[in-house]
N, C-alpha and C positions, 0 to 999 in steps of 0.2 A: 415279489419282493419290492417294496416301495423304494424309489431312488431318493437321494438327497434333495433333488430338485423338487420332487413331488411332495416330500415332507415339508420343505420350506413353503411351498405354495399353500399347503393346509394351514400352516401357522399364520400366514398372511391373511387367509380367508377367516380364520378364527379371530384375529386381531380386528379386522374390519367389522366383524359382528359384535364383539364384545367390548372393544376399547375405542372410544372416540378419538378423533384426530388430535384434538387439544390435550387429552390425557396422554396420548402417545408421545406427543412432542415434549410433555413434562418429564416423562420417563427417559426419553433420549437425551434431554438436556442434562439430566443427572449423569448419565453414562458419558456423555461428551465431556462434562466437567471433570469427571474421574479420570478419563483417558488423557485430557489436556494436562491435569495436574501430574499424572504419572510420567507424561512426556517431559514435562519440566524437571522432575526428579532425575530422570535418566540423563538429560542434557547437562544439568548442573553437576551431577556427580561424576560423569565422565570428563567434564571440563576441569573440575577441581582436581581430579586424579592426575590428569596430564600436567596442570599447572603446578601442582605441588611436587610432582616428580621432577619436572624440568627446572622451574625457577627456584623452587624451594631447596633442591638438593644440588643439581649440577652447576647452576649459575652461582649460587650462594658460596658453595664449598670449593669450586674449581676455578672457573674463569668467567669474567663478564663478556667475553667474546661470544659466548653462546647466545647472548641477547641479539647478536647479528645473525647467527646461523639458524636458530630455532624457528624464526618466522618463515625463512625460506624453505626449510625442511617440511614444516607443517603444510605450507601452500602446495608444495610438490606432492605430498601424500594425498591431499585433497584433490589435486588435478588428476592423478591416477585413479582415485576412487570414482570420480565422476566419469572418467573416460572409459574405464574397464569394468566397473561394477554396476553403477547406476545407469550409465549410458544415455543420460539425458541431462540437460542443463538444470542445475539447482538454482532457481531464481531467489532473489532476496525475499525474505519472508512476507512481510505485510504488503508490499507492492504486488507481489504475485497472487496473494489472496484477494486484493481489490481487483485485480485483473480478472480472476476467475468469477467474482461476483458480477462484474460489469459486463464482461464479454463472453463468458462461457457458462452462463446460467447457474453459477455456483458449482460447476463441475471441475474437480481437481484430479489430476492424474494419480494413479496408484503409487508410482515411485516417490511422489511428494511426501507420502507418509513416513518414509524412512530416509529420504534424501538429506534432510537437515540433521537428523540424529547421527548419521554416519559422518557428516563433514563439519558441522558447526563446532562440536567439541575440540576437534583437532585444529581447526582454524584458531579458535580463541585460546585453547590450552597451550598451543605452541607460540602464542604471542600476538596473534592477530588482533588489531586494535578495534574490535567491534564487539557487539553485545549478543546475548542469547535469547533476548525477549522476542525478536522477529522470527527466528527459527523455531521457537517454542509455539508461537502463535500459528506459523505455517504448518507445523506437524499436526497440531490439533485440528486446524481447519481442514487439512487434507483427510484426516481420519473421519471427521464428521461429515464431510462431503461425500465420501465413499460409502459411509453407513447409510446416508440418505438416499444415495443411488441404489444400494443394495435393497433397501426397503420401499423403493419406488415412491419416495416423497416428491412433492412438486418443488418448483424453483423457490418459492417463498419460504417454504419450510427448510430447504437446503441453506438458504442465506441466513435464515435465523439461527440454525445450528452452527454455522460457520462463526457467527457473532458470539454464540455461547461458548465456542472453543477459545475464541480470543479473550472473552471474559475469564474463562477458566484458567487460561495460561498466565495472564497478568496477576490473577488473584492468587495463584499458587506460588508465583515468584516472589511477589512483594508482600503477600498476606494483607492485601488491601482490597477486599471484595467490592466495596462501593465504587472506588476509582476504577476498578476493573470493568464493572457494568458501564460506567460512564465512557470509558475508552471505547468499548464496543459500539456504543451509540454514536459517539462523535466521530471516530475514524471510519467505521463501516457504514455510517448514515442509516442505522436501523431506526425504525419508528419507535418513539416513546409512548407505547400503549401497554395496556395490561396484558394483551396477547403476547407481546414480546418481552415485557418486564419480568414476568414470573419465570420463564425459562432461562433468562439471563441470571436472575437471582439464584435459581437452583443450581445452574452450572458453576457460578462463582462460588457458591456454598460447598458444592461437592468437591470442587478443586482445592479450596483452602483446607478442608478436612483431610484430604489426600495428602497435602503438603505437610500438615501438622503431624500426620501419622508417621511420615518418613523423617521429617526434619525437627520434629518437636516445636519448641518455641523459638528456635533460632530465626533470625530475620536478617534479610540482606543488608538493610540499612538500619542500624540500631541507634536510636537517639531519643532522649527525653528533653523536653524544652526546660531549660533552667533560667534563662533570661526572659523576663516578660516584655511584651511589646509596649512601647511607649509612644504617645501621639507625636512627640517631638521628632521622631524618626521618619515620619511620613515623607518629607522632602527627599531623604536619602533613598527610600524605597522607590520613589518616583524616578530618581536618577537611575537606580538599579534596573528599573523597567525600561528605561530609554536605552541604556547600555545593552540590556538583554535583547532589545529589538534589533540593535545594530549588529550584535554577535550572531543572532539568528540569521540575519541577511548574509553575513560573512560565511556561516556554516553552509547555508543553501548554495551560494554562488560558488564557493570552493569546491563543494561536493559535486556539483553539476559540471563544472569545468574539467575537473580531474576525470570524471566519468566519460565526458566527451573525448578527452584525450585518449583514454584507454580504448574507446570504441573504435578509433581510427587505426588501432593495431590489429591487423587481421589475424595474426597467428596467436593461438592460445599460449604457446610456449614463450613467445616474446613478452606477452603480457605478464606471464608468471615471472619471468626474469626481471623485467623493469619494475613491476609492482613489488615483488619479493625483496629484490636488493634495495630499493628505495625504502621499504618498511624496515628491513633489517638495519639500515643506517640510522633511521630515525630512532629506533628503540635502543640501538647501542649507545647513542649519544643522549637519549632521553628515556631512561628505563621506566619511568611512571606511565609511559604509553603502552606498556606490555599488557595485553589482555583487556578485560572489561574495565578495570580501574576502580572497582568498589573499595578496595583496601585504601586507596588514596582518598576517596571520598569520606570513608569512616574516620580516617586519621584527621582530616580537616575538620570534621564535625566534632571530634574530640579535642580540637585545639592543638593538635600535635603536627604541626607543619614540618618539624625537623624529620619526623619519621616518614611522612609522606614524600619528602624530597631528599631523603638521605643518599640516594644513589645517583646524584648529579654527577656528570662525567668529569667536570673540572674540580670537583670536591670543593665548591665554593663555601664560603663562611655563612651558615645558616642562622647564625646569631644576628646577622645584619639584616634588618627587616626589608630594606630596599632590594637586597639580593633575593630574598624570598619573594618579593612582589614581582620582580623581573622573571624569576623562574615560573612563578604561577601564570604570568602573562604568556610566557612561552608555551606552557601546556595548553592554554586556551587556543592559541594560534596553531599548534602542531597537531592536536588531537584529531581533528576532522581531516587533516592531510593523511595522517597515518591510517585512519579509517577508510578513506577513499582509495588509498593504495592497496589495502586489504582487499577491498571489493574488486578493484581493477585487476589484481593478480589472480582472481578467481576464487577468493575466499568466500566463505559462507557465514553470514551473521546479520546483525541488525544495527540500526542507529540509535535505538532507544538508550542503551547504556552510554554510548559516546555523548549523547545529549545531556544525560545527568552529570556525567563526569565534567564536561565543559561548564555546565551551569553551576555546579558547586564550586569549581575553581574560580570561575568569573566572580560569584558572590563573595567568596573568601578574599579575593584580590581587592575588590571594591571596598570592603570593610576595613582591610589593613591600610589602604590608602587614606581612608577617612580618619582612621584612629591615629595613624602615624603623622599626618599633617596637622593634627590638633583641631580639626574642624568640629569634630564631636567624638563621643565615645560610644560606638555602637556594638552590638553583640556579633561577633565574627560567625558563630555557629548559626545564628538565625539568618544572617545574610547568605551563608552557605546553602541553607535549606531553601530560601526564598529564590536564590539564584537558579537553583535547579528547576523550580517551577517556572520561572520567567523564560528560561531557554526552551524548555519543554513546550510551553505555550506558543512560542514564536516559531520553532522548528517544526513541530508536529501539528500545529494548528489545532491543539487540543487544550484550550485554557482550563476547562472544567476538570479534565482528567488531571492536569498538573496541580491544580488547587487541592483536589480531594486526595490525590495520592500523597502529597507531602503532609497534608492534615492527618491522614490515617497512619502514615509512618511514624509521626511524632506522638501519636496516641492522644490527640486532642485538637481543639480548634483555636488555640490561643494565637496563632499566627494568621488567622483567617483573613483579617484586614490587609496586612502587607502582601499575603499570597494573592488575594483578589486584585489589589492595586498593581503589583509588579506584572502578574501574569496578563492582565487586561492591557496594559500599556505595551508590553512586549508583543503580544499577539497582534494588536492594532497596527503597530509599525511594521512587523513582518508580513502581515496580510496585505498591507498597502503596496509593499514592494514585490511580493510574490503571492498571487491569488491562490496558489495551491502549495500544500505541504511537500516536503521531500518524498513522503510516501506516494502522494497522488499526482506528482508533478507531470509525469509523462502521459498518464491517462487523461488528466484535466486539460492539457494543451490540445489533445485530440477530441475533446468533447465526449470522452467515453467513460467519464467518471460518475458513479452513483452518488447523488447528493440528497440532502434533506428536502430539496425542491422536488415535490411529488411529480409535477409535469415533466421535468427534466429526467427524473429517475425512470419513469415509465417509458419515455422516448428512448433513453439509453438502453433499456432491456429489450426493446423490440428488435426483431431480426428483419432486415430489409428484404431478405430472400423470400420471406413468407407472404409478402404483400405484392410481389411482381406478378402481373398477369401476362400470359403468353398467347392468349387467343385473339390477337390482333393480326390480321392479314397483311403482310408487307408487300410493297410493290418495288420494282426497280425503277431507277430514274429514266431508263430508256424505253420503258413500256408506253405504248400508245393508248389512247382512250378506250379503244375496243378491248385491248388486253386487260386493262384495268378493270373494265366492267365484267368481263368473262371470268377473270382469275381472282378478283378480289371482292368487288361490290356484291356479286351474286353469292359468293361463299361465306361472307362475313356477316355476323350480326352486330358488329360494332360500327360507329360512324367516324372512326379515325383509321387512317392507313399510314403506317410509317413508310417513308421513301428511303431506300438504301442503295448504296453503290454496289453493283453486281460483283465486282472483282474482289472486294474485301469486306462486304457487309457493313460498311460504315454508314451511320445515320446521317443523312444530309437534309432531311425536312420531313414534313408530314402533309397529308392531304385530308381535308375534312369532307364528309359526305355533302355538306352544303356547298363545297367548291365544285363538286361533280354534278349535283342535281340540275343546274341550269343548262348543262351541255350534254348530258349523258344520253339523251334521246335524239340528238342531232346527228345522224349517221354520217353526214358530210365531214364531221370533224374526227371521225373514228381513226383515221390514219395520219392526221395532220397534228393533233394535239398530243403532247407527251406529258409524262408525269412531272418531268422537271419544269414544264411550263406553268403548271397550276399549283405546285407545291409551295409551302410557306415554311418559315422558321418556327419551331415550336416556341411557345411563350417562356419556357425553361426546360432545361435538361438535367436529369438526375444522373450523377456520375458515381458508379459503384467504386468503392475504395477511397472516395474523396468525401462524398456527402454523407453526413450522419443524419439520423432521424430528425434532429433538431433543424438541420439545414433543409431537409425535405419539406417539413412542415412550413418553414419559412418561405420556401419556393411556391407552395400551393397558395399560401396567404397572399403573397405579393402579386403572383400572376393572375390569381382568380380562376385558374384552369381547373377542370374536373378530372383531366387525365394528363399525365406527364410522361414522356418517353424515358427509358433507362438505358444507359449505355455503359459498357466496360471497355476502356481503352479505345473509345470511339465507336466501337461495334455495337449495333443494336441488340438489346436483350429483351426488352418487353415494355410494358407500361405500368405505372402505379395509378390507381383511381383514388380519388378522394374518399369515396364511399368505403372502399375496402380498407384504406388506411385508417379511417376513423373507427371502423368496426374492430380492427385489430387493436387500436389504442384502447378502446372501451374494454375489450377482453383482458388485455394486459393490466389495465388499471384495477379491474375486479380481482385479478389473480394477485397483484402486488399487495392490495389492501385487504385481502381476505383474512 
C-alpha cells in the first residue's frame, strides 16, 4: 500500500520530468495569486462584519462610550488568541515578510499562514487604527513560502513567490494590478526581468479575478476625476509635495518613538493596558480614527466633509470652514499616534491604510486652506487623491507604487503630472531624512535589508556560518616552542595558528608559520620561547553577531589579509578565508540571478 509520502515523491519526480522549472513557477504564481486574493476576501469580510456589528449598531444606536471600550476589548481578545491559540508572536505583516526574505532565506513559519487571519480582523473591526493590507500580504507570503518549501523550491523561487503573494494581495484589495506588481518590485526589491515579471503579472491577474468573483465591481476607493488638471496648479502641487515630505518625516518619527516607548515595557499585559486605554481615549474623542478609515477618505473624495467629521466630540459647527480645517489637521496629527498605540498594545495590522488616510486628509486640508484664503481655486478631490500618493511615496518609499495606485484607482492618467510631481518631492525629502522606510527601518539599520543593489543583496543573503573554517590548529599562549611544533606545526596543513587563552578560549593573537620558521630548528630555544613571545595581533577580527557580510568584505579589502579569525563574544571560533568567501559569493550570485 503506497503511503502519502511515496505518492507525493512520485508526483515530484513526474513534475521534474515533464514540467520545466519556469513553467512550474508560472503555475504556482497563479495559485499563489488566487490564495492571496482569497485571503484578502476573508480578512475584509471578517473585519467588515465586526465593524458593522459594533460601530454600525451598538455605537450608533446605543452610546458613544463604546468607542472607548471596543478597542480595549478587541486588543484583549487578540492578546488571548496570540497567547493561547497561536502561541507565537504575530509580527507586523510586511516587516516580518522582509525579515523572512533577508534573514530566513524566504522561509516563514506555518503559524504565520493563519496568525493574521485570526487577529487582524478583530484588531481593526473593534476599532484598532491600522490597516489590513500588511496582514493580507503576510498571510499570502506565508502560504506561498510554505508551498515553496513543501515542493522543495530553491531560495530564489521562494522569494519570487512571496513577491507574487504581495502583488496578489494588493491587486485583490485595491483592484489595481499594475500598482500591485510595482509594489512587489519596489518594496521587496525583486528584479525587474521577464523571469520575474510574468509570474508577478499572473499572480496579480489571478488575485484580481478572485476578488471580482467575490466582491463584483465594488472598489475600496471609488472615484472618477471630474476636475481636470490645469498647469496653473503646479506651484500648489509642489507645495503639497513639500508638506507631504514633512508629514512623512513626522509619521516615521512618531511611529518609531512610540514603538521604542512600548519596547521598554516588558510586560505584555502592561503594554495592552497602556496602549488599549490610550487608543480608546483617542477614538472616543476623535471617532474618525476608528478602524481603517476608508469611509472618511471616500467622503472627502466626494466633497462631503460634514459626513466625514460628523462625530466630532464637541459637536463643532462644520459649516465653518476653519473649524473643518482644524479638525482635519487634528486627524493628520493623531492618526499615526492611534496606529502606533494599536501596535504597541499588541494589535495586528499594517500602516498602508493609515498612510492613505493621513495623505487624503492632508491633501484635502491643504486644498481647503488654498481655497479659503483666496490664493486660488483648486480641486479639493484632486488634492485629496494626490495627497495620498505624496504621503505613500514619503512614508513607504514607494513613489512608483503611489503614482500608479492612484492612477488606477481613478481609472485614468489625467492626474499623472501632479502625481509624479508631488510623489517625487515628498519621497526625496523623506528619503533624505530617513534612508529607510517604516517597513525596512529596523533591517536597514542593521545592514540586513535586501535592496536592488545586487552586490549588497548577495552579501545580505549569504550565511556567515557556511564560510567559517575550523581546520586551523590552535595553540595556547603558555605553550613553548617545542610544544607548538609537536602539537600544532606537525599536525596542521595551514600556515596560521590562532593563539588562545587556556582558561576561557579567548583569542589573544595569531602566529604565522613564517614567524616560526627561523627558530623552529634551534633546539636551544625549545624551552625558552613561548607562544606569547612571538604572536602578533591579527590584521582584523570578524565578530559574529556584530559584523555583517558587507563588514567582512570591507575588512578583507582594507587589511589585504587572506585569512581572518572569527570570534564570538571574544572566544575563538575559526577562520574565514578570502578564497572560500569569494567562492560562496559567486555561488550565491548565480543562485540569486538564476
